[in-house]
Structures are given as structure tokens and as C-alpha cells.
PLY file of the C-alpha trace (Angstrom):
ply
format ascii 1.0
element vertex 67
property float x
property float y
property float z
element edge 66
property int vertex1
property int vertex2
end_header
0.00 0.00 0.00
1.46 3.41 -0.95
2.35 5.73 1.86
0.34 8.93 1.73
1.65 12.19 3.13
-0.62 14.98 4.21
0.38 17.99 2.17
-1.22 21.30 2.94
-1.07 23.79 0.14
-1.85 27.48 -0.04
-3.71 26.77 -3.28
-6.13 24.46 -1.51
-9.46 25.59 -0.22
-9.70 26.53 3.44
-12.44 27.25 5.93
-11.86 30.13 8.33
-13.84 31.14 11.39
-14.91 34.77 11.26
-16.76 35.99 14.34
-17.26 32.35 15.32
-18.89 31.44 12.01
-17.18 29.05 9.57
-16.68 30.70 6.17
-15.59 28.80 3.11
-14.28 27.17 1.23
-11.97 30.08 0.44
-8.57 30.31 -1.18
-5.51 32.06 0.22
-6.23 35.22 -1.80
-9.60 35.57 -0.08
-7.98 34.98 3.32
-5.56 37.83 2.48
-8.48 40.12 1.60
-10.28 39.28 4.83
-7.05 39.84 6.79
-6.60 43.24 5.13
-9.91 44.41 6.60
-9.19 42.83 9.97
-11.68 39.97 9.71
-8.90 37.34 9.86
-5.93 37.48 12.23
-3.15 35.07 13.20
-5.43 33.87 16.00
-8.34 33.08 13.68
-9.17 29.40 13.47
-8.72 27.68 10.13
-9.37 24.21 8.77
-9.16 22.21 5.57
-9.94 18.66 4.59
-7.31 16.34 6.04
-6.95 18.20 9.34
-8.33 16.64 12.49
-9.29 19.95 14.07
-9.48 23.69 13.57
-6.17 25.43 14.29
-5.00 29.05 14.58
-3.72 30.60 11.36
-0.35 31.22 13.05
0.28 27.43 13.14
0.53 27.45 9.32
3.56 29.56 8.35
2.45 29.72 4.71
-0.85 31.25 5.80
0.44 33.33 8.70
2.45 35.48 6.28
-0.83 36.38 4.56
-2.32 37.91 7.68
0 1
1 2
2 3
3 4
4 5
5 6
6 7
7 8
8 9
9 10
10 11
11 12
12 13
13 14
14 15
15 16
16 17
17 18
18 19
19 20
20 21
21 22
22 23
23 24
24 25
25 26
26 27
27 28
28 29
29 30
30 31
31 32
32 33
33 34
34 35
35 36
36 37
37 38
38 39
39 40
40 41
41 42
42 43
43 44
44 45
45 46
46 47
47 48
48 49
49 50
50 51
51 52
52 53
53 54
54 55
55 56
56 57
57 58
58 59
59 60
60 61
61 62
62 63
63 64
64 65
65 66
């Protein structure tokens, strides 16, 4: 059986919690736009298929640079 690695990509679709409400799926460009207006911060929770739980944006370096 082939070994599968979980690869998170900034081109993938993400879900982000804004004011406690899941929004998505959105791409990194939309996360940048929401960060620019203060709706998304490094403490915002984010999730995508393959993750076990929602995690803060700051735990994903490739996304943290966008906010």
C-alpha cells in the first residue's frame, strides 16, 4: 500500500472562522483580503480537509504570512 503524506497547500481551499462562524471554502487570496480588513488574524481558526481539528492561522507559516 502506498504511503500517503498529508500535504497542505496554499492553493487548496480553506475554511476560516470569522466571528465564530465558519466561512468557506476560500482560497488564500480571499484569506488575504479578509485579513486586510481585519476579519482574519493570526489567532483566527482555520481548517481544511485532512486536518483533524481547527487550528489558529499562526500554526501554518504559509498562511500566517498572509495575515
